[in-house]
C-alpha positions in Angstrom: 46.3 -13.2 -62.8 43.8 -15.3 -64.9 46.6 -18.0 -65.1 46.5 -17.9 -61.5 43.6 -18.7 -60.7 42.4 -14.7 -59.9 40.9 -13.5 -63.2 40.1 -9.4 -63.1 36.6 -8.6 -64.3 35.8 -7.6 -67.7 36.6 -4.3 -69.1 33.8 -1.3 -69.2 32.1 -1.3 -72.5 33.4 1.2 -74.7 31.1 4.3 -75.4 31.0 5.3 -79.0 30.5 9.4 -77.7 33.8 11.9 -78.5 35.1 15.0 -78.9 34.2 17.7 -82.0 38.1 16.4 -83.2 37.3 12.7 -82.2 39.3 12.4 -79.4 37.8 10.2 -76.5 39.5 12.4 -73.9 41.7 15.0 -73.3 44.2 16.5 -70.3 43.1 19.2 -68.7 45.3 20.6 -66.0 44.1 22.7 -62.8 44.9 25.4 -60.8 47.0 27.4 -63.5 46.1 30.8 -61.9 47.8 33.6 -63.8 50.2 33.9 -66.8 53.0 32.5 -65.2 51.7 29.5 -64.4 50.6 28.8 -67.8 53.8 29.4 -69.1 55.2 27.3 -66.8 52.8 24.2 -67.8 53.1 24.8 -71.3 56.4 24.8 -71.7 56.7 21.7 -69.1 54.0 20.5 -71.9 56.4 20.6 -74.5 58.8 19.3 -73.0 57.6 16.2 -71.9 55.2 15.6 -74.9 51.9 15.8 -73.0 49.4 17.0 -75.4 47.3 19.4 -72.8 44.4 20.4 -74.4 42.8 23.0 -71.2 44.2 25.0 -68.5 41.6 26.0 -65.3 42.1 28.1 -62.6 40.8 28.6 -59.4 41.3 31.6 -57.7 39.2 33.7 -59.8 38.3 36.7 -62.8 38.1 39.1 -59.2 42.3 38.0 -58.4 43.4 38.7 -62.0 44.2 42.5 -63.5 43.2 43.0 -67.4 47.0 42.8 -68.7 47.2 39.2 -66.8 44.0 38.0 -68.0 44.8 39.4 -71.6 48.6 37.8 -71.5 46.4 34.2 -70.4 43.8 34.7 -73.7 47.3 35.4 -75.7 48.9 32.3 -75.2 45.7 30.0 -75.3 44.9 31.8 -78.6 48.6 31.2 -79.8 48.9 27.8 -78.8 45.2 26.2 -79.1 44.7 25.7 -75.7 41.0 26.5 -73.7 41.7 28.8 -70.7 39.3 28.4 -68.0 38.4 30.8 -65.2 36.5 30.7 -62.2 33.7 32.7 -61.5 33.5 35.6 -58.9 32.9 35.5 -55.2 31.8 32.2 -53.5 30.5 31.6 -50.2 33.4 30.6 -48.9 35.4 33.7 -48.4 32.6 35.5 -47.7 31.4 37.1 -44.5 28.5 33.8 -43.6 29.5 31.4 -41.4 28.4 28.0 -43.1 31.2 27.8 -45.8 33.6 27.9 -43.1 31.9 24.4 -41.5 31.4 22.6 -44.7 32.6 23.0 -48.4 28.8 21.9 -49.6 28.5 25.6 -50.2 31.6 26.9 -50.5 30.8 28.1 -54.0 27.3 29.2 -53.7 26.5 32.9 -54.7 25.4 34.8 -51.5 22.4 37.1 -52.4 21.6 38.3 -56.2 24.3 40.9 -56.0 26.7 37.9 -55.3 25.4 36.4 -58.8 25.8 40.0 -60.3 29.3 39.7 -59.5 29.6 36.6 -61.2 28.0 38.2 -64.2 30.0 41.1 -64.1 33.4 38.8 -63.9 31.6 37.2 -66.9 31.6 40.1 -69.2 34.9 41.2 -68.2 37.0 37.8 -69.2 34.9 37.7 -72.3 35.7 41.1 -73.2 39.8 40.5 -73.0 39.2 36.9 -75.6 38.1 34.2 -72.4 35.8 32.2 -73.7 35.5 29.7 -71.3 34.3 30.1 -67.7 34.2 27.4 -64.4 30.9 28.4 -62.2 30.2 27.1 -59.0 26.6 28.2 -58.5 23.5 26.6 -59.9 21.7 29.8 -60.4 23.9 31.6 -61.7 24.6 29.0 -64.3 21.1 29.5 -65.7 21.1 33.5 -65.6 24.7 32.9 -67.6 22.6 30.5 -69.8 19.9 33.4 -70.6 22.6 35.9 -71.5 24.2 33.7 -74.1 20.9 33.4 -75.4 19.9 36.8 -75.7 23.5 38.0 -77.4 25.2 39.3 -74.1 27.8 36.5 -73.7 29.1 35.1 -76.8 27.3 31.8 -78.0 29.6 29.7 -78.2 31.0 30.2 -74.6 31.8 27.1 -72.7 30.3 27.5 -69.0 32.0 24.6 -67.0 30.6 23.0 -63.7 33.0 23.0 -60.5 33.6 20.1 -58.5 31.9 22.3 -55.3 28.7 22.3 -57.7 28.5 18.1 -56.6 27.3 15.9 -60.2 27.0 12.4 -58.8 24.1 11.0 -60.8 22.8 10.8 -64.6 19.5 13.1 -63.2 21.1 15.7 -61.8 24.1 15.7 -65.0 21.0 16.1 -67.0 19.5 19.1 -65.3 22.9 20.6 -65.2 22.5 20.5 -69.3 19.5 22.1 -69.7 20.1 25.1 -67.4 23.5 25.9 -69.8 26.8 23.6 -68.4 28.8 23.1 -71.8 31.1 20.3 -69.5 30.2 18.6 -66.2 33.1 18.1 -63.2 31.8 15.0 -61.6 31.7 14.0 -57.9 35.7 12.8 -57.7 35.1 8.9 -56.0 32.6 8.2 -58.7 32.8 4.0 -59.6 33.5 3.3 -63.7 29.6 1.8 -63.7 28.9 5.4 -62.2 30.2 7.5 -64.9 28.7 4.8 -67.3 24.8 6.2 -65.7 26.5 10.2 -66.1 27.1 9.2 -69.1 23.7 7.6 -70.1 22.3 10.8 -69.1 24.1 13.3 -71.1 26.0 14.0 -74.1 28.3 16.9 -72.2 31.9 16.1 -71.3 32.5 14.8 -68.6 35.6 16.5 -66.7 37.3 14.0 -63.6 40.2 14.2 -61.4 42.5 11.7 -62.0 44.2 12.2 -59.2 42.1 14.6 -56.5 43.5 17.7 -54.1 43.3 16.9 -50.3 40.4 18.7 -49.7 38.2 16.3 -52.1 39.6 13.6 -51.3 42.9 12.6 -52.1 42.7 9.9 -54.8 45.0 8.7 -57.1 43.5 6.9 -59.8 45.6 6.5 -62.8 45.2 2.4 -63.5 41.6 3.5 -63.9 42.4 5.9 -67.0 41.5 3.1 -69.6 38.1 1.8 -68.2 37.3 5.4 -67.6 37.8 6.8 -70.7 36.2 3.8 -72.0 32.9 3.7 -70.2 32.4 7.9 -70.3 34.1 9.2 -73.2 34.7 12.2 -74.5 35.9 13.0 -71.0 38.5 15.6 -69.2 41.0 13.6 -67.2 42.2 16.4 -64.8 45.3 16.4 -62.9 45.1 17.3 -59.8 47.9 16.6 -56.8 47.9 15.4 -53.3 50.0 16.1 -50.5 50.0 20.3 -51.7 48.9 23.2 -50.1 45.6 24.5 -51.1 46.7 27.8 -53.2 43.4 30.0 -53.7 43.4 32.9 -54.0 47.1 32.5 -55.5 49.4 35.6 -56.0 52.9 36.9 -56.0 53.1 36.4 -51.8 53.0 32.8 -52.5 56.6 32.9 -54.9 57.1 30.0 -57.2 54.8 27.4 -55.4 52.1 27.4 -57.9 54.5 27.2 -61.2 56.1 24.0 -59.5 52.8 22.6 -58.8 51.5 23.7 -61.9 54.7 22.0 -63.3 54.5 18.5 -61.5 50.6 18.4 -62.5 51.7 18.0 -66.6 54.7 16.0 -65.1 51.2 13.1 -63.4 49.7 13.5 -67.0 52.7 12.4 -68.3 53.2 9.5 -66.5 49.1 8.8 -66.7 49.8 9.1 -70.7 52.5 5.9 -70.1 50.1 4.0 -68.4 47.3 4.6 -71.2 50.1 3.9 -74.3 51.2 0.8 -71.9 47.2 -1.1 -71.3 45.5 0.0 -74.4 48.2 1.7 -77.2 45.0 2.3 -80.1 43.7 4.3 -77.2 46.1 6.5 -76.7 47.0 7.8 -79.9 43.8 9.3 -80.1 44.5 11.6 -77.3 43.4 15.0 -78.1 45.1 18.9 -78.0 44.0 22.0 -79.4 42.8 23.4 -81.5 39.1 21.7 -81.5 36.0 23.3 -83.0 34.4 22.5 -79.3 37.1 24.0 -77.1 36.4 27.6 -75.2 39.9 28.7 -77.0 40.4 32.2 -76.2 39.8 35.0 -79.1 41.6 38.0 -79.4 
């Protein structure tokens, strides 16, 4: 392009921050809704050589049996993978009307009883070995911070904020860190300079959808991966899917759909890893995978 008189803009300034194991980026596979999907994801990751460090779930702890949670914890512990589960009831599933009109309040906890239900989910999940939880409500996040501080919840518990709790600037990132977040999900449409601003405001890992579900924008940002990692490290590259059904809450009534979606998300991660290897071979070799001291790997 430079030879033809159309040079590409300069690369993002690389930051020096890293995960605890020295990796600048890790892959996260979202919508891993139960043990069968988790088994499919880890098998496909092995087959394609994708270093999956974290899986996350969207249906919530309340939609899993004790046996299912225990099985997911076992798989995560054996593989050194963080298993992240969403907390409790949310406005989008409640009897209120606002969440039916806008996603802006979809993950909010309506009333103190709903916050208490999220706490109950957290206690139950942790008792079964889970050490990573997905939080969609600001007040719930602060309550969980207090419960970690007083020993009710494990001190090393990962509290990951949801993409449904908008984070689009540095000051908001700093607030979430003060309220107890240990890893933060950012807006799906942020530019690389926006991400650099957030990185300057917080030490926390950034979670970013590199392929975005349709109901969150539907962007496919594979070719930005290297620039995103340079500007935002340490960063979790989340592999959502376009043209895919919303499967929350998941269950056996959906048949093989959740498993096949999980398999395809891993394939998408393999495509991104190939691009990173081509665009920056040195960076590609630094991809992080478990176990690592800052991963919320289950404890059983």
